[in-house]
C-alpha positions as CSV (number, residue, x, y, z in Angstrom):
1,M,79.8,83.8,133.0
2,A,82.3,84.3,130.7
3,D,85.0,87.4,130.4
4,K,83.6,89.5,127.8
5,L,85.8,92.2,125.6
6,Q,85.1,96.1,126.4
7,F,84.4,97.2,122.8
8,D,84.0,101.0,122.3
9,L,82.5,102.3,118.9
10,V,83.1,106.0,118.0
11,A,82.7,108.5,114.7
12,P,83.7,111.6,114.6
13,E,80.3,113.1,115.6
14,Q,79.6,110.8,118.7
15,R,80.4,107.1,120.6
16,L,78.0,104.8,118.7
17,F,78.3,101.9,121.4
18,S,80.4,101.2,124.1
19,G,80.0,97.7,126.2
20,K,80.9,94.4,126.8
21,V,81.3,91.3,123.7
22,E,82.0,88.3,123.5
23,M,83.9,88.9,120.3
24,V,84.2,91.5,117.2
25,V,85.6,90.8,113.9
26,V,87.0,93.9,111.9
27,P,87.7,94.6,108.7
28,G,91.8,95.4,108.6
29,T,93.6,96.6,105.7
30,E,96.0,93.5,106.1
31,G,92.8,91.3,106.3
32,D,90.0,90.4,108.8
33,F,90.7,89.9,112.1
34,G,88.9,88.7,115.4
35,V,89.4,90.0,118.5
36,L,87.9,87.8,121.9
37,P,89.0,88.9,125.9
38,D,92.6,89.0,127.2
39,H,93.7,89.3,123.0
40,A,97.6,91.0,122.5
41,P,97.5,94.3,121.8
42,F,98.1,95.8,118.3
43,M,96.8,98.5,115.9
44,S,95.0,98.7,112.6
45,T,93.7,100.6,110.3
46,I,90.6,99.5,108.6
47,R,89.5,98.9,105.1
48,P,85.8,99.5,104.0
49,G,83.8,96.9,104.8
50,A,81.1,95.3,107.9
51,I,82.0,94.9,111.5
52,S,80.7,91.9,113.3
53,V,79.7,92.2,116.8
54,H,78.7,88.9,118.5
55,D,76.9,88.9,121.8
56,E,75.4,86.3,123.5
57,N,72.4,84.8,120.5
58,S,73.0,88.1,118.2
59,V,75.3,89.4,115.8
60,T,75.4,93.2,115.0
61,R,77.1,94.1,111.7
62,T,78.2,98.0,111.3
63,F,79.6,99.5,107.7
64,I,83.0,101.4,108.9
65,Y,84.1,103.2,105.7
66,G,87.9,103.9,107.7
67,G,89.4,104.2,110.2
68,F,91.7,102.1,113.2
69,A,91.4,99.7,115.8
70,E,93.5,99.3,118.5
71,V,93.4,96.5,120.9
72,T,95.0,97.0,124.6
73,P,94.4,95.1,127.8
74,D,91.4,97.5,128.3
75,G,89.6,96.0,125.1
76,L,89.0,97.2,121.0
77,T,88.7,100.8,120.2
78,I,87.5,101.3,116.8
79,L,87.8,105.2,116.1
80,A,85.5,105.3,112.3
81,E,85.7,107.8,110.2
82,E,82.5,107.1,109.6
83,A,80.1,104.0,110.6
84,I,76.6,103.3,109.5
85,A,74.5,100.3,110.9
86,L,73.7,98.1,108.4
87,A,69.9,97.3,109.9
88,D,69.2,100.9,108.7
89,V,70.6,100.7,105.0
90,D,68.5,100.9,102.3
91,A,70.1,99.1,99.4
92,T,67.5,100.5,97.0
93,Q,68.8,104.2,98.6
94,I,72.5,103.3,98.1
95,E,72.4,102.0,94.5
96,K,70.3,105.4,93.0
97,K,73.3,107.3,94.9
98,L,76.2,104.6,93.7
99,G,74.5,105.8,90.2
100,E,74.3,109.3,90.8
101,A,77.8,109.4,91.9
102,R,78.9,107.0,89.0
103,E,77.2,110.2,86.4
104,D,79.0,113.0,88.6
105,L,82.2,111.2,87.2
106,K,81.1,111.1,84.2
107,D,79.9,114.5,83.7
108,S,83.1,116.3,85.9
109,S,85.6,117.6,84.0
110,E,87.4,119.0,87.7
111,E,90.5,116.7,89.0
112,A,88.0,117.2,92.7
113,E,85.2,116.6,91.7
114,Q,86.7,113.5,89.7
115,A,87.9,112.4,92.9
116,D,85.1,113.1,95.2
117,A,82.6,111.4,92.7
118,Q,85.2,108.3,92.5
119,E,85.5,108.6,96.8
120,R,81.3,108.1,96.4
121,I,81.6,105.4,94.4
122,D,84.1,102.9,96.3
123,K,82.3,103.9,99.4
124,Y,79.2,102.8,97.9
125,E,80.6,99.8,96.3
126,S,81.8,98.6,99.6
127,L,78.1,99.5,101.4
128,L,76.9,97.5,98.6
129,A,79.3,94.0,99.2
130,A,79.0,94.2,102.7
131,L,75.1,94.2,102.9
132,A,75.3,91.4,100.1
133,N,77.5,89.3,102.6
């Protein structure tokens, strides 16, 4: 059996995944990068996008909204601000939420409300882009 990569995906609420996989592709802020077993150690921030976890004959995609990736001799750990399995996402619901966030931005007069609405817009647009790929 070929070497496998230890991969851990952790969100604030819980550990979402822990196991051995063949490869993980991560949307780093400096560009996408793939991590295989015995990868050189490094750290990267993550931009909103989908990670792809490759194992055997399957690829699982999870939307990550911010966080950090750390590669060590022990494997890859992703500490995500938010993680959503793309298989569980309803694009119609996200489009509806995006429309509501755009309305909130247009209707708000408070700077904090505008910032919150803009953050939701960015998140939903990134999520829809990840679904399209």
